[in-house]
DSSP file (Angstrom, degrees, kcal/mol; ACC not computed):
  #  RESIDUE AA STRUCTURE BP1 BP2  ACC     N-H-->O    O-->H-N    N-H-->O    O-->H-N    TCO  KAPPA ALPHA  PHI   PSI    X-CA   Y-CA   Z-CA
    1    1 A X              0   0    0      0, 0.0    26,-0.1     0, 0.0    24,-0.0   0.000 360.0 360.0 360.0 130.8    0.0    0.0    0.0
    2    2 A X     >  -     0   0    0     24,-0.4     4,-2.4     1,-0.1     5,-0.2  -0.180 360.0 -97.1 -78.8 174.4    1.5    3.3   -1.0
    3    3 A X  H  > S+     0   0    0      1,-0.2     4,-2.6     2,-0.2     5,-0.2   0.859 120.8  56.5 -59.2 -40.1    1.9    6.4    1.2
    4    4 A X  H  > S+     0   0    0      1,-0.2     4,-2.4     2,-0.2    -1,-0.2   0.948 110.6  43.0 -57.6 -51.2   -1.3    8.0    0.0
    5    5 A X  H  > S+     0   0    0      1,-0.2     4,-2.8     2,-0.2     5,-0.2   0.894 112.6  52.6 -66.4 -39.7   -3.4    5.1    1.0
    6    6 A X  H  X S+     0   0    0     -4,-2.4     4,-2.3     1,-0.2    -1,-0.2   0.931 112.1  46.5 -59.5 -45.0   -1.7    4.6    4.3
    7    7 A X  H  X S+     0   0    0     -4,-2.6     4,-2.5     2,-0.2    -2,-0.2   0.903 113.6  47.6 -64.5 -42.0   -2.3    8.3    5.2
    8    8 A X  H  X S+     0   0    0     -4,-2.4     4,-2.7     2,-0.2     5,-0.2   0.912 111.4  50.1 -67.9 -42.3   -5.9    8.2    4.1
    9    9 A X  H  X S+     0   0    0     -4,-2.8     4,-2.5     2,-0.2     5,-0.2   0.935 112.8  47.4 -60.5 -46.2   -6.6    5.0    6.0
   10   10 A X  H  X S+     0   0    0     -4,-2.3     4,-2.4    -5,-0.2    -2,-0.2   0.924 112.4  49.7 -60.4 -44.9   -5.1    6.5    9.1
   11   11 A X  H  X>S+     0   0    0     -4,-2.5     4,-2.5     1,-0.2     5,-0.6   0.911 111.7  48.4 -60.9 -44.6   -7.0    9.7    8.7
   12   12 A X  H  X5S+     0   0    0     -4,-2.7     4,-1.5     1,-0.2    -1,-0.2   0.908 114.2  45.2 -64.8 -42.1  -10.3    7.8    8.2
   13   13 A X  H  <5S+     0   0    0     -4,-2.5     4,-0.3    -5,-0.2    -1,-0.2   0.851 114.4  50.3 -70.1 -32.5   -9.7    5.7   11.3
   14   14 A X  H  <5S+     0   0    0     -4,-2.4    -2,-0.2    -5,-0.2    -1,-0.2   0.928 134.1   0.3 -72.4 -45.1   -8.6    8.6   13.4
   15   15 A X  H  <5S+     0   0    0     -4,-2.5    -3,-0.2    -5,-0.2    -2,-0.2   0.619 131.8  43.2-123.5 -15.0  -11.5   11.0   12.7
   16   16 A X    >X< +     0   0    0     -4,-1.5     3,-2.3    -5,-0.6     4,-1.0   0.145  66.0 118.7-123.4  20.4  -14.1    9.5   10.4
   17   17 A X  T 34 S+     0   0    0     -4,-0.3     3,-0.5     1,-0.3    -1,-0.1   0.840  74.2  60.5 -58.3 -34.0  -14.5    6.0   11.6
   18   18 A X  T 34 S+     0   0    0      1,-0.2    -1,-0.3    -3,-0.1    -2,-0.1   0.638 104.3  51.7 -69.3 -11.9  -18.2    6.6   12.4
   19   19 A X  T <4 S+     0   0    0     -3,-2.3    15,-2.3    -7,-0.2     2,-0.5   0.731  99.3  71.4 -91.9 -25.5  -18.7    7.4    8.7
   20   20 A X  E  <  -A   33   0A   0     -4,-1.0    13,-0.3    -3,-0.5     3,-0.1  -0.804  49.8-176.0-104.8 128.6  -17.1    4.2    7.2
   21   21 A X  E    S-     0   0A   0     11,-3.5     2,-0.3    -2,-0.5    12,-0.2   0.878  76.2  -7.0 -85.9 -43.9  -18.7    0.8    7.5
   22   22 A X  E     -A   32   0A   0     10,-1.7    10,-2.7     2,-0.0     2,-0.4  -0.981  61.4-154.3-150.7 161.8  -15.8   -1.1    5.9
   23   23 A X  E     -A   31   0A   0     -2,-0.3     2,-0.4     8,-0.2     8,-0.2  -0.999   7.3-176.4-143.7 132.4  -12.6   -0.3    4.1
   24   24 A X  E     -A   30   0A   0      6,-2.5     6,-3.0    -2,-0.4     2,-0.4  -0.998   8.5-176.9-130.3 133.9  -10.5   -2.2    1.6
   25   25 A X  E     +A   29   0A   0     -2,-0.4     4,-0.2     4,-0.2    -2,-0.0  -0.979  27.7 122.4-139.1 125.2   -7.1   -1.0    0.2
   26   26 A X  S    S-     0   0    0      2,-1.9   -24,-0.4    -2,-0.4   -21,-0.1   0.142  96.6 -17.8-132.3 -96.5   -4.8   -2.5   -2.4
   27   27 A X  S    S+     0   0    0    -26,-0.1     2,-0.3     1,-0.1    58,-0.3   0.589 141.0  17.1 -91.4 -13.0   -3.9   -0.2   -5.3
   28   28 A X  S    S-     0   0    0     56,-0.1    -2,-1.9   -23,-0.0     2,-0.4  -0.921  86.6-105.3-146.4 169.8   -6.9    2.0   -4.6
   29   29 A X  E     -Ab  25  86A   0     56,-1.2    58,-3.1    -2,-0.3     2,-0.5  -0.851  24.7-167.5-105.9 135.7   -9.1    2.6   -1.6
   30   30 A X  E     -Ab  24  87A   0     -6,-3.0    -6,-2.5    -2,-0.4     2,-0.5  -0.985   7.2-169.4-123.0 123.3  -12.7    1.3   -1.4
   31   31 A X  E     -Ab  23  88A   0     56,-2.8    58,-2.4    -2,-0.5     2,-0.6  -0.937  13.7-157.6-115.4 130.5  -15.0    2.6    1.3
   32   32 A X  E     -Ab  22  89A   0    -10,-2.7   -11,-3.5    -2,-0.5   -10,-1.7  -0.945  27.4-154.0-101.4 118.7  -18.4    1.2    2.2
   33   33 A X  E     -A   20   0A   0     56,-3.5    58,-0.4    -2,-0.6   -13,-0.2  -0.563  16.2-111.0 -97.8 154.9  -20.2    4.1    4.0
   34   34 A X    >   -     0   0    0    -15,-2.3     3,-1.6    -2,-0.2     4,-0.2  -0.518  56.8 -82.7 -70.7 150.2  -23.0    4.2    6.6
   35   35 A X  T 3  S+     0   0    0      1,-0.2    -1,-0.1    -2,-0.2    57,-0.1  -0.284 116.4  22.2 -57.2 136.4  -26.2    5.6    5.1
   36   36 A X  T 3  S+     0   0    0     -3,-0.1    -1,-0.2     1,-0.0     4,-0.2   0.537  98.8  94.5  86.4   7.6  -26.3    9.3    5.1
   37   37 A X    <>  +     0   0    0     -3,-1.6     4,-2.2   -18,-0.1     5,-0.2   0.398  49.7  96.6-110.9   1.5  -22.5    9.8    5.2
   38   38 A X  H  > S+     0   0    0      1,-0.2     4,-2.8     2,-0.2     5,-0.2   0.898  84.9  49.0 -62.3 -43.2  -21.6   10.2    1.5
   39   39 A X  H  > S+     0   0    0      2,-0.2     4,-2.5     1,-0.2    -1,-0.2   0.920 111.6  49.4 -64.7 -43.1  -21.6   14.0    1.5
   40   40 A X  H  > S+     0   0    0     -4,-0.2     4,-1.9     2,-0.2    -1,-0.2   0.923 115.6  42.7 -61.4 -45.3  -19.3   14.2    4.6
   41   41 A X  H  X S+     0   0    0     -4,-2.2     4,-2.7     2,-0.2     5,-0.2   0.921 114.2  50.5 -69.0 -43.8  -16.8   11.7    3.1
   42   42 A X  H  X S+     0   0    0     -4,-2.8     4,-2.2    -5,-0.2    -2,-0.2   0.898 110.2  50.5 -61.8 -40.6  -16.9   13.3   -0.3
   43   43 A X  H  X S+     0   0    0     -4,-2.5     4,-2.2    -5,-0.2     5,-0.3   0.917 111.8  47.6 -63.2 -43.3  -16.3   16.7    1.1
   44   44 A X  H  X S+     0   0    0     -4,-1.9     4,-2.1    -5,-0.2     8,-0.2   0.926 113.4  47.4 -63.6 -45.0  -13.3   15.5    3.1
   45   45 A X  H  < S+     0   0    0     -4,-2.7     8,-2.5     1,-0.2    -1,-0.2   0.849 116.0  45.1 -65.8 -34.2  -11.8   13.6    0.1
   46   46 A X  H  < S+     0   0    0     -4,-2.2    -1,-0.2     6,-0.2    -2,-0.2   0.867 122.8  31.1 -77.8 -36.8  -12.3   16.6   -2.1
   47   47 A X  H  < S+     0   0    0     -4,-2.2    -2,-0.2    -5,-0.2    -3,-0.2   0.684  85.0 107.2-102.4 -19.7  -11.0   19.4    0.1
   48   48 A X    >X  -     0   0    0     -4,-2.1     4,-2.1    -5,-0.3     3,-1.6  -0.425  69.3-133.4 -65.6 132.5   -8.3   17.8    2.3
   49   49 A X  T 34 S+     0   0    0      1,-0.3    -1,-0.2     2,-0.2    -4,-0.0   0.685 101.8  52.8 -64.0 -20.2   -4.9   19.1    1.2
   50   50 A X  T 34 S+     0   0    0      1,-0.1    -1,-0.3   -43,-0.0   -42,-0.1   0.601 119.8  30.1 -89.9 -10.7   -3.4   15.6    1.2
   51   51 A X  T <4  +     0   0    0     -3,-1.6    31,-0.2    -7,-0.2    -2,-0.2   0.796  67.0 179.9-117.0 -48.2   -6.0   13.9   -0.9
   52   52 A X     <  +     0   0    0     -4,-2.1     2,-1.9    -8,-0.2    29,-0.4   0.832   9.3 171.9  47.5  44.9   -7.5   16.5   -3.4
   53   53 A X        +     0   0    0     -8,-2.5    26,-0.3     1,-0.2    -1,-0.2  -0.575  13.9 153.3 -83.3  78.7   -9.8   14.0   -5.0
   54   54 A X        +     0   0    0     -2,-1.9     2,-0.5    24,-0.2    -1,-0.2   0.494  40.9  76.7 -94.6  -5.7  -11.6   16.7   -7.0
   55   55 A X  E     -C   78   0A   0     23,-2.1    23,-2.6    -3,-0.2     2,-0.7  -0.922  63.5-148.8-115.0 124.5  -12.9   14.8  -10.0
   56   56 A X  E     +C   77   0A   0     -2,-0.5    21,-0.2    21,-0.2     3,-0.1  -0.799  19.5 178.2 -84.5 117.9  -15.9   12.6  -10.0
   57   57 A X  E     -     0   0A   0     19,-3.0     2,-0.3    -2,-0.7    -1,-0.2   0.872  57.1  -8.4 -90.2 -42.6  -15.1    9.9  -12.6
   58   58 A X  E     -C   76   0A   0     18,-1.3    18,-2.4     2,-0.0     2,-0.4  -0.998  44.4-154.0-157.4 153.5  -18.2    7.7  -12.4
   59   59 A X  E     -C   75   0A   0     -2,-0.3     2,-0.4    16,-0.2    16,-0.2  -0.993  22.0-172.0-130.1 124.3  -21.4    6.9  -10.5
   60   60 A X  E     -C   74   0A   0     14,-2.9    14,-2.9    -2,-0.4     2,-0.5  -0.914  12.7-153.9-118.8 144.4  -22.7    3.4  -10.7
   61   61 A X  E     -C   73   0A   0     -2,-0.4     2,-0.5    12,-0.2    12,-0.2  -0.975  11.0-163.3-116.1 129.5  -26.0    2.0   -9.5
   62   62 A X  E     -C   72   0A   0     10,-3.1    10,-2.1    -2,-0.5     2,-0.6  -0.954   3.0-158.7-117.5 126.8  -26.1   -1.7   -8.6
   63   63 A X  E     +C   71   0A   0     -2,-0.5     2,-0.5     8,-0.2     8,-0.2  -0.919  14.1 173.4-108.8 115.0  -29.4   -3.5   -8.2
   64   64 A X    >   -     0   0    0      6,-3.0     3,-0.9    -2,-0.6    -2,-0.0  -0.806  22.8-148.8-120.8  87.9  -29.4   -6.7   -6.2
   65   65 A X  T 3  S+     0   0    0     -2,-0.5     2,-0.1     1,-0.2     3,-0.1  -0.258  74.0  28.7 -57.8 137.7  -32.9   -8.0   -5.8
   66   66 A X  T 3  S+     0   0    0      1,-0.3    -1,-0.2     2,-0.1     4,-0.1  -0.297  86.7 104.4 113.4 -49.8  -33.6   -9.8   -2.6
   67   67 A X  S <  S-     0   0    0     -3,-0.9    -1,-0.3     2,-0.2     3,-0.1  -0.070  84.1-101.6 -66.4 171.2  -31.2   -8.4    0.1
   68   68 A X  S    S+     0   0    0      1,-0.2     2,-0.7    -3,-0.1    -1,-0.1   0.924 119.8  39.7 -56.3 -48.3  -32.2   -6.1    2.8
   69   69 A X  S    S-     0   0    0      1,-0.2    -1,-0.2    24,-0.1    24,-0.2  -0.916  75.2-172.3-104.7 110.4  -30.7   -3.1    0.9
   70   70 A X        +     0   0    0     -2,-0.7    -6,-3.0    -3,-0.1     2,-0.3   0.870  61.5  51.0 -73.2 -36.9  -31.6   -3.7   -2.7
   71   71 A X  E     -CD  63  92A   0     21,-2.2    21,-2.5    -8,-0.2     2,-0.4  -0.761  56.1-169.2-111.9 149.5  -29.5   -0.9   -4.2
   72   72 A X  E     -CD  62  91A   0    -10,-2.1   -10,-3.1    -2,-0.3     2,-0.5  -0.999   8.8-156.0-129.8 135.3  -25.9    0.3   -4.0
   73   73 A X  E     -CD  61  90A   0     17,-2.4    17,-1.6    -2,-0.4     2,-0.5  -0.963  12.6-165.0-110.2 127.7  -24.5    3.5   -5.4
   74   74 A X  E     -CD  60  89A   0    -14,-2.9   -14,-2.9    -2,-0.5     2,-0.4  -0.958   1.2-164.4-118.1 124.4  -20.8    3.5   -6.1
   75   75 A X  E     -CD  59  88A   0     13,-3.3    13,-2.2    -2,-0.5     2,-0.5  -0.867   4.7-159.0-107.6 140.0  -18.8    6.7   -6.7
   76   76 A X  E     -CD  58  87A   0    -18,-2.4   -19,-3.0    -2,-0.4   -18,-1.3  -0.981  14.5-177.9-117.6 119.6  -15.3    6.9   -8.2
   77   77 A X  E     -CD  56  86A   0      9,-2.8     9,-2.3    -2,-0.5     2,-0.3  -0.890   4.4-164.6-119.6 151.6  -13.3   10.0   -7.4
   78   78 A X  E     -CD  55  85A   0    -23,-2.6   -23,-2.1    -2,-0.3     2,-0.6  -0.975  18.0-142.5-139.4 144.4   -9.8   10.8   -8.7
   79   79 A X  E  >> - D   0  84A   0      5,-2.8     4,-1.6    -2,-0.3     5,-0.9  -0.939   9.6-172.4-106.7 112.8   -7.0   13.3   -7.9
   80   80 A X  T  45S+     0   0    0     -2,-0.6    -1,-0.1   -28,-0.3   -27,-0.1   0.792  88.1  53.1 -70.9 -27.9   -5.3   14.5  -11.1
   81   81 A X  T  45S+     0   0    0    -29,-0.4    -1,-0.2     1,-0.2   -29,-0.1   0.924 123.9  23.7 -73.0 -45.6   -2.7   16.2   -9.0
   82   82 A X  T  45S-     0   0    0    -31,-0.2    -2,-0.2   -30,-0.2    -1,-0.2   0.489  98.8-128.3-101.4  -5.7   -1.8   13.2   -6.9
   83   83 A X  T  <5 +     0   0    0     -4,-1.6     2,-0.3     1,-0.2    -3,-0.2   0.933  61.1 136.5  56.6  50.9   -2.9   10.5   -9.4
   84   84 A X  E   < - D   0  79A   0     -5,-0.9    -5,-2.8   -33,-0.2     2,-0.4  -0.931  38.6-156.6-128.2 151.8   -5.0    8.6   -6.8
   85   85 A X  E     - D   0  78A   0     -2,-0.3   -56,-1.2   -58,-0.3     2,-0.4  -0.974   6.5-173.6-130.6 142.0   -8.4    7.1   -7.0
   86   86 A X  E     -bD  29  77A   0     -9,-2.3    -9,-2.8    -2,-0.4     2,-0.4  -0.999   8.2-157.5-133.9 137.5  -10.9    6.2   -4.3
   87   87 A X  E     +bD  30  76A   0    -58,-3.1   -56,-2.8    -2,-0.4     2,-0.3  -0.930  14.5 178.0-108.6 137.2  -14.2    4.4   -4.6
   88   88 A X  E     +bD  31  75A   0    -13,-2.2   -13,-3.3    -2,-0.4     2,-0.3  -0.999   2.4 173.6-139.2 147.4  -17.0    4.8   -2.0
   89   89 A X  E     -bD  32  74A   0    -58,-2.4   -56,-3.5    -2,-0.3     2,-0.3  -0.923  13.1-167.2-143.6 163.8  -20.4    3.3   -1.9
   90   90 A X  E     - D   0  73A   0    -17,-1.6   -17,-2.4    -2,-0.3     2,-0.3  -0.979  18.1-130.1-150.7 157.9  -23.5    3.1    0.3
   91   91 A X  E     + D   0  72A   0    -58,-0.4     2,-0.3    -2,-0.3   -19,-0.2  -0.749  23.6 176.4-108.9 153.9  -26.6    0.9    0.2
   92   92 A X  E     - D   0  71A   0    -21,-2.5   -21,-2.2    -2,-0.3     2,-0.1  -0.987  29.0-102.7-153.0 161.7  -30.3    1.9    0.4
   93   93 A X    >   -     0   0    0     -2,-0.3     3,-1.8   -24,-0.2   -24,-0.1  -0.396  51.1 -81.6 -83.2 160.0  -33.7    0.3    0.2
   94   94 A X  T 3  S+     0   0    0      1,-0.2    -1,-0.1    -2,-0.1     3,-0.1  -0.383 117.5  19.1 -60.4 133.7  -36.1    0.5   -2.7
   95   95 A X  T 3  S+     0   0    0      1,-0.3    -1,-0.2    -2,-0.1     2,-0.2   0.243  93.9 124.2  88.7 -12.7  -38.0    3.8   -2.8
   96   96 A X    <   -     0   0    0     -3,-1.8    -1,-0.3     1,-0.1     2,-0.1  -0.573  66.3-112.2 -79.7 142.5  -35.5    5.6   -0.5
   97   97 A X        -     0   0    0     -2,-0.2     2,-0.2    -3,-0.1    -4,-0.1  -0.428  29.3-122.7 -71.8 149.2  -33.9    8.8   -1.8
   98   98 A X        -     0   0    0     14,-0.1     2,-0.6    -2,-0.1    -1,-0.1  -0.603  25.4-106.9 -89.1 155.7  -30.2    8.8   -2.6
   99   99 A X        -     0   0    0     -2,-0.2     2,-0.3     2,-0.0    -1,-0.0  -0.727  40.9-136.1 -81.9 118.7  -27.8   11.2   -1.0
  100  100 A X        -     0   0    0     -2,-0.6     3,-0.2     1,-0.1     9,-0.1  -0.553  24.7-173.2 -86.4 139.6  -26.9   13.7   -3.7
  101  101 A X    >>  +     0   0    0     -2,-0.3     4,-3.2     1,-0.1     3,-1.3   0.123  53.3 115.0-109.0  17.2  -23.3   15.0   -4.3
  102  102 A X  T 34 S+     0   0    0      1,-0.3     7,-0.1     2,-0.2    -1,-0.1   0.843  72.1  57.3 -59.0 -35.9  -24.4   17.6   -6.9
  103  103 A X  T 34 S+     0   0    0     -3,-0.2    -1,-0.3     1,-0.2     3,-0.2   0.751 118.2  32.9 -68.5 -22.3  -23.3   20.4   -4.6
  104  104 A X  T <4 S+     0   0    0     -3,-1.3     2,-0.4     1,-0.3    -2,-0.2   0.799 132.4  25.4 -98.6 -38.6  -19.7   18.9   -4.5
  105  105 A X    ><  -     0   0    0     -4,-3.2     3,-2.0     1,-0.1    -1,-0.3  -0.911  59.9-166.9-131.9 102.9  -19.5   17.4   -8.0
  106  106 A X  T >  S+     0   0    0     -2,-0.4     3,-1.8     1,-0.3     4,-0.3   0.804  86.5  70.7 -59.3 -28.4  -21.6   18.9  -10.7
  107  107 A X  T 3> S+     0   0    0      1,-0.3     4,-0.7     2,-0.1     3,-0.3   0.685  85.7  67.9 -63.1 -17.3  -20.9   15.9  -12.9
  108  108 A X  H <> S+     0   0    0     -3,-2.0     4,-2.8    -7,-0.2     5,-0.3   0.605  76.1  88.0 -79.0  -9.5  -23.0   13.7  -10.6
  109  109 A X  H <> S+     0   0    0     -3,-1.8     4,-1.7    -4,-0.2    -1,-0.2   0.937  93.7  35.9 -57.3 -54.2  -26.3   15.5  -11.7
  110  110 A X  H  > S+     0   0    0     -3,-0.3     4,-1.7    -4,-0.3    -1,-0.2   0.941 119.3  48.9 -67.4 -46.7  -27.1   13.3  -14.7
  111  111 A X  H  X S+     0   0    0     -4,-0.7     4,-1.1     1,-0.2    -2,-0.2   0.895 111.7  48.6 -62.9 -41.5  -25.8   10.0  -13.2
  112  112 A X  H  < S+     0   0    0     -4,-2.8    -1,-0.2     1,-0.2     3,-0.2   0.869 108.0  55.3 -66.8 -35.5  -27.7   10.5   -9.9
  113  113 A X  H  < S+     0   0    0     -4,-1.7    -1,-0.2    -5,-0.3    -2,-0.2   0.879 107.8  49.7 -63.9 -35.9  -30.9   11.3  -11.7
  114  114 A X  H  <        0   0    0     -4,-1.7    -1,-0.2     1,-0.3    -2,-0.2   0.732 360.0 360.0 -75.9 -22.3  -30.6    8.0  -13.6
  115  115 A X     <        0   0    0     -4,-1.1    -1,-0.3    -3,-0.2    -2,-0.2   0.504 360.0 360.0 -70.3 360.0  -30.0    6.0  -10.4
């Protein structure tokens, strides 16, 4: 794991542990968030001087019929300055509104509408 990921993992465990449900790190970081925490995590990733993940690359919606939480929204953010990528996701039930990141990433407007 490179220095960027080590620092981000430490930062998340130190101050944002209540936001993250699970964390996986190899060549990139993948965060599973608690419901309602996407805006807080996205703001931290975008504005923190060590991470600068300012570009939203993709938004994916995953439909898994049957489980307690049917849908998952997965965001991919990237730092052009540091050449790092982080994925974060959260799950929600059918009919529940998704947490919008439009105020942080204008690019999410169309993709979130389609979710």
